[in-house]
N, C-alpha and C positions, 0 to 999 in steps of 0.2 A: 601205603602212604600214611605217615604219622603226622597228626595235627596237634598243635599246641593249644588246644581249646577243649572245653567240656563238650561231650556228645550232645547234650540237651540243656537248654537254658532252664533254670529252675529258680523260683523265688523262695528263699528260705521260709520255712513255716512260721518262724517267730516275727517275720516282717509284718507290720501293721499297715493295712491298706484301708482306704475309706471308700464307701459306696459313692460313686459319682453319676450313676445312671443305669438305665435299663433299656433293653431293646427287644422287640418281638421279631423273631426270624421271619422275614417276608419271602414271598415267592421269588422276588428279584435277588435275594441273598442266597438262594438254595441251588444245590447241584442236582444231578439226576436221581440221587438217592434221597432227596428231600431233606438234606442237612445243609447247614451254612457252608458254603463253598470256601475252601482254604484261601482262595484268591481275594476274598472279601475282607479278611481279618486286618490287613494293613490299613485300609480306609476306616474300617469299623473302630479299631483301637485309636487311631489318630483323631477320630471324631469326639473322643472323650478327653483329649488333652486340653490344658488351658490354652488361651488365645495363641494361635499359631501365626498371627499376622507378622510378616517380616521374618519368619523362620522357615527352616526346612529340615527334614529328617536326614540324619547322616548315618544312623545305624538302627537296625530293627532286628531283634532276635525274638523268635517265637517258638513255643513248645505247645503243640496241639495235644490235648489230653483226652477229651471226650467230645462226642458229637453234639451239635445244637440243632435239634430237629425243627423243621418247618412249623411255625405257629407257637413254638415255645418261647418263653421269656428268658433273656440272658441278662444277668446283673453284672455290672462292670465296677471293679474296685481299682483304685489308683493310689500310688505313693509318689510324691515328688522327691526323688533321691538327691536332688541338687545338681548343679552344674549342667543343666539341660537334660538330665536323665530321669526317665519316668518308668516306674514298674506298674504293670497292669495285670489283672487277673479277671477272667470272665467265668461266671458260674451259671450252670444251667441244670435244672433238676436236682439241685443240692450237690452237684459234683463240679470240680474244676473243669472247665471246658478248654481254656487255653491260658497260657501265661506269656507275657511279653515284656521286653525291655526296649524302650525307644529313646534314642538320643537325638536332640535337636540343637541347632545353632542358628544364630542370626545370619540372615542373608547379607552378603557383602555387596554394597551398592557402588 
């Protein structure tokens, strides 16, 4: 099967992102290996987006890079790329933990 898309999402190194917050990995975030569970990252990253009132996520690409152990601090960096697109990077222990691109749009009422 040949796909017309990159194998992994990656934010270019020269892209400037701003620190928007920090999160300590809690027991409720962790899997059996005591790392942030991959299923948590969607809500985790969306929690750092600007006001989502009246909006919903239409696309979410993520590249998991390094683990975030229980009790560790994770810093989150964000860039508003325009037109409802946001780039996010989480950093734990000085290493990129995950990178994501999230697209949002207004809800149709």
